[in-house]
C-alpha positions as CSV (number, residue, x, y, z in Angstrom):
1,M,4.3,-8.1,8.7
2,I,3.3,-9.6,5.5
3,L,0.1,-7.6,4.1
4,P,-2.4,-9.0,1.7
5,I,-2.1,-7.3,-1.6
6,V,-5.0,-5.5,-3.3
7,A,-6.5,-7.0,-6.2
8,Y,-7.5,-5.6,-9.6
9,G,-10.9,-3.6,-9.5
10,D,-10.5,-2.4,-5.8
11,P,-11.4,1.3,-6.1
12,V,-8.0,2.3,-3.8
13,L,-6.0,1.4,-7.0
14,R,-7.7,4.1,-8.8
15,K,-7.6,7.2,-6.3
16,K,-4.9,9.6,-6.4
17,A,-2.9,8.7,-3.0
18,K,-2.6,11.7,-0.4
19,A,0.4,13.2,0.9
20,I,1.8,11.9,4.3
21,E,2.4,14.8,6.8
22,K,5.6,14.1,8.9
23,G,4.4,12.1,12.2
24,S,0.8,11.2,10.8
25,L,1.8,7.7,10.6
26,D,4.9,5.4,11.2
27,V,6.5,5.7,7.7
28,K,9.4,3.2,8.6
29,K,7.3,0.7,10.1
30,L,4.8,0.9,7.0
31,S,7.8,0.7,4.4
32,D,9.6,-2.2,6.4
33,D,6.0,-4.2,6.2
34,M,5.9,-3.0,2.6
35,F,9.3,-4.8,1.8
36,E,8.4,-7.8,3.5
37,T,4.9,-8.0,1.8
38,M,6.8,-7.4,-1.5
39,Y,9.4,-9.8,-0.9
40,A,7.2,-12.5,-0.1
41,A,5.2,-11.8,-3.2
42,S,8.4,-12.0,-5.3
43,G,8.1,-8.3,-6.6
44,V,10.7,-5.5,-7.1
45,G,8.2,-2.7,-6.2
46,L,5.1,-2.1,-4.1
47,A,3.3,0.9,-3.4
48,A,1.1,1.6,-0.6
49,P,-2.3,1.6,-2.3
50,Q,-1.6,-2.2,-3.2
51,I,-1.9,-2.7,0.4
52,G,-5.1,-0.6,0.8
53,Q,-3.5,2.8,1.8
54,S,-3.9,5.6,-0.1
55,V,-0.9,7.5,0.7
56,R,2.0,8.7,-1.5
57,L,4.6,6.1,-0.4
58,F,6.0,3.1,-2.3
59,V,9.3,0.8,-2.1
60,V,11.8,-0.6,-4.7
61,D,14.3,-3.0,-4.5
62,G,16.0,-3.9,-8.3
63,Q,18.1,-6.7,-6.7
64,P,15.8,-9.5,-8.1
65,F,16.4,-8.7,-11.4
66,T,20.2,-9.1,-11.2
67,E,19.9,-12.9,-9.7
68,G,20.9,-15.6,-11.8
69,E,22.6,-13.1,-14.5
70,K,25.9,-13.0,-15.5
71,E,27.8,-10.0,-14.9
72,E,28.2,-8.7,-17.7
73,D,24.3,-8.7,-18.1
74,I,23.7,-7.0,-15.0
75,D,21.7,-3.8,-15.5
76,P,24.2,-1.4,-13.5
77,T,21.3,0.7,-12.5
78,L,19.8,-2.0,-10.4
79,V,23.0,-2.7,-8.1
80,G,21.9,-1.2,-4.5
81,F,18.8,-0.1,-5.7
82,K,16.7,-0.4,-2.8
83,K,14.7,2.6,-1.7
84,V,11.8,4.3,0.4
85,F,10.0,7.0,-1.8
86,V,7.9,9.1,0.3
87,N,5.5,12.0,-1.2
88,A,7.4,11.4,-4.8
89,E,6.9,13.7,-7.5
90,I,8.3,13.0,-10.9
91,I,9.5,16.4,-12.2
92,D,11.0,15.1,-15.8
93,E,10.9,12.1,-18.1
94,D,13.3,12.2,-21.1
95,G,15.1,9.9,-23.4
96,D,13.7,7.6,-26.0
97,E,10.7,5.4,-24.9
98,W,11.4,1.9,-24.6
99,A,9.4,-1.7,-24.3
100,F,9.5,-3.7,-21.5
101,E,7.5,-6.5,-20.4
102,E,6.0,-5.4,-17.0
103,G,3.4,-7.4,-14.6
104,C,1.9,-6.5,-11.6
105,L,1.5,-8.1,-7.8
106,S,-2.4,-6.4,-8.1
107,I,-2.7,-8.1,-11.4
108,P,-1.4,-11.3,-11.2
109,G,-1.0,-13.6,-14.2
110,I,-1.1,-10.8,-16.8
111,R,2.0,-9.2,-18.5
112,N,2.5,-6.8,-21.5
113,D,5.1,-4.3,-23.0
114,V,4.7,-1.1,-21.8
115,Y,6.6,1.9,-23.1
116,R,8.4,4.4,-21.2
117,P,11.2,7.0,-21.4
118,E,14.3,5.9,-20.5
119,K,15.2,8.4,-17.7
120,V,13.2,9.9,-14.9
121,T,14.1,12.5,-12.6
122,I,12.0,12.6,-9.3
123,K,12.0,14.5,-6.1
124,Y,10.9,12.5,-2.6
125,V,11.7,12.3,0.6
126,D,12.9,9.0,2.7
127,E,11.9,6.9,5.3
128,D,13.9,9.5,7.8
129,W,12.4,12.4,5.7
130,N,15.6,13.7,4.1
131,E,14.7,15.3,0.7
132,H,16.2,14.1,-2.4
133,E,16.2,15.1,-6.2
134,E,17.4,11.9,-8.3
135,T,17.6,11.0,-11.9
136,Y,17.4,7.3,-12.6
137,E,18.0,5.5,-16.2
138,G,17.3,2.1,-17.5
139,T,15.2,-0.8,-15.2
140,A,15.6,1.5,-12.3
141,A,13.7,4.3,-14.3
142,R,11.0,1.8,-14.8
143,I,10.4,0.5,-11.8
144,I,10.0,4.0,-10.4
145,Q,7.5,5.1,-13.0
146,H,5.6,1.9,-12.5
147,E,5.0,2.4,-8.7
148,Y,4.7,6.0,-9.2
149,D,1.8,5.3,-11.4
150,H,0.5,3.7,-8.6
151,I,0.4,6.5,-6.5
152,E,-1.2,8.6,-9.3
153,G,-4.3,5.8,-9.6
154,K,-2.9,4.6,-12.8
155,L,-2.1,0.8,-13.7
156,F,0.1,-0.8,-16.4
157,T,-3.0,-2.0,-18.1
158,D,-3.8,1.4,-19.0
159,Y,-0.8,1.5,-21.5
160,M,-2.7,-1.4,-23.5
161,S,-4.5,-0.9,-26.7
162,P,-8.2,-0.7,-26.4
163,L,-8.1,-4.0,-28.6
164,K,-5.8,-6.0,-25.9
165,R,-8.1,-4.6,-22.8
166,Q,-10.9,-6.0,-24.6
167,L,-9.4,-9.6,-25.2
168,L,-8.3,-9.4,-21.2
169,K,-11.6,-8.1,-19.7
170,K,-12.5,-11.7,-18.7
171,R,-9.3,-12.4,-17.1
172,L,-9.2,-8.9,-15.2
173,A,-12.7,-9.9,-13.9
174,E,-11.8,-13.2,-12.6
175,I,-9.0,-11.4,-10.8
176,T,-11.5,-9.1,-9.4
177,K,-13.6,-12.0,-8.2
178,G,-10.8,-13.7,-6.7
179,N,-10.5,-16.6,-9.1
180,V,-6.7,-16.6,-9.6
181,D,-4.0,-18.5,-8.2
182,V,-1.1,-16.9,-6.5
183,E,1.3,-17.8,-3.8
184,Y,1.1,-14.6,-1.8
185,K,-1.9,-13.3,0.4
186,M,-4.5,-11.1,-1.5
187,R,-7.4,-9.0,-0.8
188,F,-10.5,-9.1,-3.3
189,P,-12.9,-6.2,-4.1
190,K,-16.5,-6.5,-2.1
């Protein structure tokens, strides 16, 4: 089921999400709905707070970043990179910080360079409650870091300079009011 994506300004995007207790909700159904929602919005990641649920779950699929690319230009970290992260905890970020222009389905039409470390080690359980501890690098690490921020109540706009945020204040207010043209369902703050 395709769910509406929560827009910038909704308090759920600023809350630290709660851990999911095994059996407390249907993680497989929720993650399937999130993948369907993410694909309908042409995203590569989606966190539960973005669909109005303040729980520690996010889904990722880096495949869209490889489409239309020459084989030698494809980031190998994105090949087969489709995962569900439940109760994730970043245990280490390492390497040089590098810039990449990020956007967010909850903040349509706004993009900005964000500097993040090139490697991330994360502990999580998957949709079958199997435990994992894995290290990712490159674009895969970046997607994880961006989605992880969502379950921590942080947005990519938080990385912008105060001046840049000030310049975007009016556009962000318009998104909050619902004055935005997108090709996917959104839910706006009341």
